[in-house]
N, C-alpha and C positions, 0 to 999 in steps of 0.2 A: 343281600346279606354277604355274599362272597366279597363283593366289592368293598363293603364297609370294612371287613376284616382285612382286606388288602390295604386299604388307606390307613387302618389302625397300625399295621405292620410298618408302613412306610413312615408314619408319624413317629413311632418308637425308634426307627432307624435315624430319623433327623434328630431326635432327642439325643440319642447316642453320639451323634457327631457334635452337637453342641456341647455335651459334657466332656467329649474327647478334646475339644478345642480349649475349653476353660481350665482343664487340668493341666498344669504347667509346672516343670521343675523349678527349684528355688535358684534360679540364675540372676534374677533382677539385682544389679549392682548395689542399690541401696538397701536391699532386704536385710543385710547384716546389721546395719545400724538401727534399723528399726526393731529387730529382735533383741539386740543388745540392750536398747532403751527399754523395751517392755519387760524384759528380765530384771532389769536393775529396779525399775518401778515396783515390781512384785516384791523384790528383796528388801526395798526401802519403804514399804507401806504406801506406796502411791505418791511419795513426796517428789516433786519435780526439781531438778537442779537448777540453781539461779545461774550458774556460769557453765560454759562448755566442759564437760568431765572427760571428754574422749580424745582430744587432741592436745599436743604440746605446743602447737604453733599459735593457737588462739585461746589459751586457758582463761582469759579474762572476758571472753565474748559472752554477753547476756543471752543465751541461747533460747529461742522460742520454739518449742516443740509442738509445732502445729498439727501433729497426728498423735498426740499423746494418748488418747483413749483407744485408738485403733492399735497402737503399739502395745498397750497393755493387754488388749485381747490377744494379740498375736502371742506375747509372752506367755499367757495363760495356756492357750492351745499347745504351745510348744513344750511347756512344763508337763502337761497332762497326756498329750498324744504324740509328742515328738514332732520332727519335721513333716511327716506325712499328714499329721492333723492340721498344720499350717496350710499346707497344699490344698487340702479338702475344704478348709475354711474360705480361701480365695477363690477356689473353684465355685462354691456355692454362691459367693458374693458376686462374682463375674456372670455366671449363668443366670443368677436373679436379676442383675441389672438389664441384661438383654431380654429376658422373658417378661419382666415387667413392663418395659418400654413397649414391647410389641402388644401389650394388652391395652394400649391407649387408644386404639381404633377397633371397631367392630369388623372382624373378618375371621374366616375359618382357621382352625388350629393349624392345618398344613401349611398355609400361606405364612402364618406367624414363625413356625419353626423352621420353614425354608429360608425366610428372611433372616432369621437369627443365625442359621448356619453361614449364609453367604456373607453377612456382616461380621461375623466372628473371624471367618477365614481371612478377610482383609484387615482385621484388628489384631491378628496373631502376634506381629512384632511388638505390640504394646500390652500384651496380656502377661499374666504371671502374678508372682507376690508383689505387686505394686499397691500401695495404699490409695493410688488414684481410683482404683477399682471402688472403693467405698464411695467416692464422690460420683462415679458413674451410676451406682445404685441410687443414691440420693437424687440424681438428676432424672433418673427413670420414674421414680416415685413422684417427683414434681411434674413430670410431663403428664402422668395419668391423672393427677389432681387437677391440672389446668383443663385437660380434655374433658373431664366430667363436670367441671364448672362451665365449660362452653355448652355442655348438654342440659344445663339448668341446675345442677346440684351445687348451688352456691355455698351452701353450709360448709362444704369440705374446704373452703378457703381457710377456715380456722384451724385446719390440720398443719398449715404451712408454718406457723411460728414454732410448734414443738418440733416439727421436723428439722428446722434450722438451729435449733437449740442443741439438738443431739449431733447434727452434721458439723457444727462449728467445732466441736469437741473431738469429733473423729478425723477430721481431715480439712486442712486449709482450703481445698477446692470448694468449699461452700460458696465461694465468691461467684463461682459459676453459676450457682443457682440464683443468687441475688441478680446477676446480670440477666439471666433468662426471665426472672420476674419483671425486672425493669424494662426489658425489651418488649415483653408482651403487654404490660400495662401501657407503655408508650404508644405501641402500635394500635391497640383497642382504642385509645384515646384520639389518635389521629383519624381512624377509621369512623368513628362516631362524629368527629367534627366534619369530615367531608360528606357523610350522610345527612348531617344537618343542613348543609348548603344545597346538596343534590340528593334529596330523599328518593327519587326515582331509581337511584343506582341499586338500592337494596334488593330489588326483584331480580337482579343479575348475580347476586352473591350466592355462593353455595356454603358460606361460613356464617354461622349465626352470629350478629353483632351482639356484644354484651350491653346490657342495660347500663345507663350511667351509674345506678345505685350499685350494680355488680363491679364496675370498674373502680368506684369508689372503696368498695370493701376490699377489692384486691389490693389497692394501693396501701389501705391501712394495714391489712395482713402483712404486706410486704415490708412496710415500716416497722411493724412489730417484730417481724422476723429479723430485720436487720439489728434491732435493738438487743434481742435476746442473744444474738452471736456474741455479744459482749460479755455474757456469762460463761466465761472461760478462764482458765487460770492466769492469763496474761492481760485480760481486758482489751484496752485499745492497742496494745503492744502487738497483738495478733495481726492486726491490719497493717502496722508499720512494717512487720516482718515481710508480709506478702507483697506490699508496695515496693519495698527495698529490692525484692527478688525480681519483681516484673519490670522494674525500671533500670535494672543494672545492664547497661549496654555491653560491657565487656563479656558478661556471662552469656547474654542472648547471641552475641556474635560468634561465641567459641564453642558452646555447648551443642552437640549434633541435634538433640531433640527440639531445640529452639530454631533450627534451620527451616528455610521454606521447603516445600515439597520438592523432591528431587527424583526425576525419572531414572536416574543412574543406579538407584537402589531396588531391590526386590519389593520392599515395602511400598516405595513410591509408585512402581509400575501396577502393583495390585490395587492400589487406591485409585490410580488413574483409571484401570479397568472397570472398577466398581462404579466410578462417576460416569464413565461412558455407557455403561449398562443402564444405570438408573436415568441417564439423560434420554436414552433410546426408549425406555419404558414409558417415561413421562410423554414424550412426543407421541407415543402409539396409543396410550390409553388414559392419560390425564387430561380431563376436560373440565376441570372446576376452577372457579374464581374464589380463592381463600388469601386474601391480603395478609392476614396475620402470620399464617403459616408459612407463606412465601418469605416474608421478612425473616422469621426465624431461621429457616433453611438457608436463605442466602448469607445472613450474617454469620452463621456458624460454618458455612462452607468457605467464606472468605478467610475466617480465623484459621480454619484447618489448612489453607493453602499458605498462609502466612507462616504458621509454625507447625511442624509435624507433630508435635505434643498434642495438639488440638484435634487430630484426626479422630481419636475414639469419640470425642464429643459430637462431631458431625455424624459419625456412623450410628451413635445412638439416637440422636434427634431426627435422622432421616429414616431410622429403622420402621416406624409406623407407616411411612410413605412407601417404602420398599414392600412391606407386607400387603398394603392396599393394592399395589400395582401387580404384585404376583396373583392376589385373589382375582383382580380384574381380568388379568391375562388368562388365567384357568378358566373363569366364567365365559369369557369370549369363546375360547376353545370349546368349552362345553356345549355352548349354544349352537356352535357351527356343527358340531357332531350329533346333536340331539335328533337331527332329522333321520339319522340312520343308526338304529340301536346297535347292529353288528359292527358297523364301522366304529361307532363310539366305544364299544367294548374293546376293539383292537386298539385303539388310540389310547384309551386309558391304560390298558395293560402295557403298551409300549411306553407311555409317559412314565409309569411307575417304575418299569424296568430301567429306562433311562435315568430316572432319579436316583434310583438305587446304585447304578453305575457311577454316577457322579459323586455320589456319597462315598462310595468305595475309592474312588479317585481321591477324594479329599483325605481319606484315611492314608492312602499310599503316599500322598504329598507330605504328610506328617512323619510318615515312616511306620513300618509295621511293628516296630518295637516302642513306639511312643509311650504308651501307658506303661509299658515294662521299665522304661527309663525314668518315667515319673515316679513310679513306686521305688525304684532303687534310690532315687535322690531323696525320698522321705524316709526309708528304712537304712540305707547304707549310704549316707551322704559323702563319706570320705572316698569310698570307691568310685561313686558317681563323679565327683569333682576331678578325679584323676583323668576323666576322658574329656575334661573342659579346658578352657584357658586359664582358670583360676589356680593360684599356686598352692595347692593343697600339699603337694610334695615338700615344698620349701616350708611351709607351715610345721610339717612334721619334723623336719631337720632342725628348725629353730627351737622346738620344744625339747629336743634331745641334746642340743648344744647351745643352750641359752648363754652360758659363760663366754661364748665366742663372739658374740655381738654386742652392740653398744646399747645405749640408754634412750637416744633420741632418734627415731625411725623416720626414714623418707620412704613413701610408698606411692605408687601410680594412683591417680584418682579413681580408676576402676576398681581397684583392690581395696579402698579404704573400708568400705562396708564389710567386705568379706573378712578383713583382717580383724576387725572389731567382733566379729562372730567367732572366729576360730583362734584368735590370740587376745582374749578379752583383757589380759593383764598388761597389754602394750597399749601406749598412747600413739596415735597415728599423726601423719602429716597433714593428710587431707582426705575428705570423703564427700559424698553427695550432698551433705547439709550445708557446705561452707563456700559455694561460688560467689556469694554476694558479701561475705564477711570482710571486714576490714579492720586494721588496728592503726589509727592515724591515717597517714598516707599510704601505708601498706596493705594491699589487697592480696590475700593469700592465693586465690585462684590466679590472678595475674602473675604472681611469682611462680606458681606452679607451671604456668605456661611457658615463662621465661626460661625455666629450668629444664622443663621436659619436652616441649615441642618446638624449641628455637634452635637453629642450627647456626653457630655451635651452642650448646647448652650454657647458660649463664651459672657456672658453678658457685659464684659468690652467693647465691641464694642458699646454699647447703651451710655456709658459714654464718649467714645472717641468723639462720634458725638453729645453729649449734647442732646440726644433724651429724651423728657419728656412725650410723649404719644405714643401709638402704636396700630394699627390695625392688629390683629394677627389672622391667620387661626385657628379655633377651633381644639382642640386635636393634635395640632402640637407640636414639642419638645419645641418650644419657648413659646407657650401658657401654657404648664404644668410647665415650669421653672418659668415663671412671676407669676404664680398663687401661687407659694411657696415663693415668695420674699415679705418680709414685706414692702420694699420701693415702691411696686407697687400695686395699687388698681384697681380692675376690676370694671369699670363703666358701662359697657353694654356687653351683649352676646346674641347671637341667635344660630341658628343652623349652621351658616357659619363662624362667627368671634367672637372674644373678642375684647374689647377696654380697654387698661390699661392706667392708668395716674400715673405717678411719684408723690408720696406724700412727699418723703424725698430727699432734694437736697444734 
């Protein structure tokens, strides 16, 4: 009984770690434009704009808002509960994604929570108020459905179409779910084909092959799911927007989240450590032949190594395996200790204390004031942002001295969403929606790179877009270039940004 209470306390501590990881401040660069869109949808009765309403550089672009329903929910939470309500919303969605995914395999609660804590620690750089968290929750639900279908509950396949109907309106990442469905269907078909020619192999499998009828139902359900995704405000154009973004080579080559895994970053090293630990655990305890699961893991692993943006997908897909391996490892240790009850009690106590210590170290790694900062970002966002790289001080100055700046703003890419949140009356130069947008032969993101990230900056871009004032990161190439231009006057500066105004037309 005492041991049960001990494990219950440890589980509660693990759950606290999970919640601590999933509650993050509102520092995601794209959050501002998602919030602005949601609030505008509420004020306009849910009517979506036909053209981009937020930039002065691409006002004629037929904007496809692939996360319109999520943004509407964000706006509603913000109106009712403020920024803290939005933080709690994303915390629940993120925690839900990991906890649901961990339930796709039968193992004890401690192993599931420990796997969630380890996986979320690696995923920390990708968490927060990101609409991608909604897609991760959808993927987790799909994983559970597919696992239960493998266990014989084939009727659950008909939950897939309504899942995708909702998912396609919540976030454009529903295509990851369609990809997973197609991959599983293809692998199951190939495995049945192999078993048809070599039926003796079935006795060596630890994975139950699906019947042809179930595979057929899976394909039909997947086809219906693909069709119902067209029931969205944009129809086929939603797919066009997603394809344009994923095929834009310039964007893929220049945005950090689309770069391959790099060990030069803390996020890359944490992920490599996770992969190494997972590999060692597989070598030590995994002895099953499961071709379909192997294929899913390997494909998502490849995608995560190719683009860092895909790392959370592999973390979620591999989470059930991580939980199984932890349960297996704990079971091996328990079996070894069972011959000596005194030794067992000592090792259980030592293991529990070690786990508690490790959890404490996780908390220290986040910082002792992590939750305090999260709460401050929700209740006092202005004060919170003063301690970040976001230019909240410059925003306050602009509000007080609007007559001293111009009408057509230049802003750094990372500030676009933030400015749409805090200066809603201004139209911005660029934000996170726009890397694949073009007007004729002109690509806004390519022009931004030429202006901001090229040495020397191509100042003619400012003229091409009739920019007459700029919020520029301090000590950047563009900051130094504008400081030497007689046609531009620095009206404001602090430790984060400079504000320039054009004096000569």
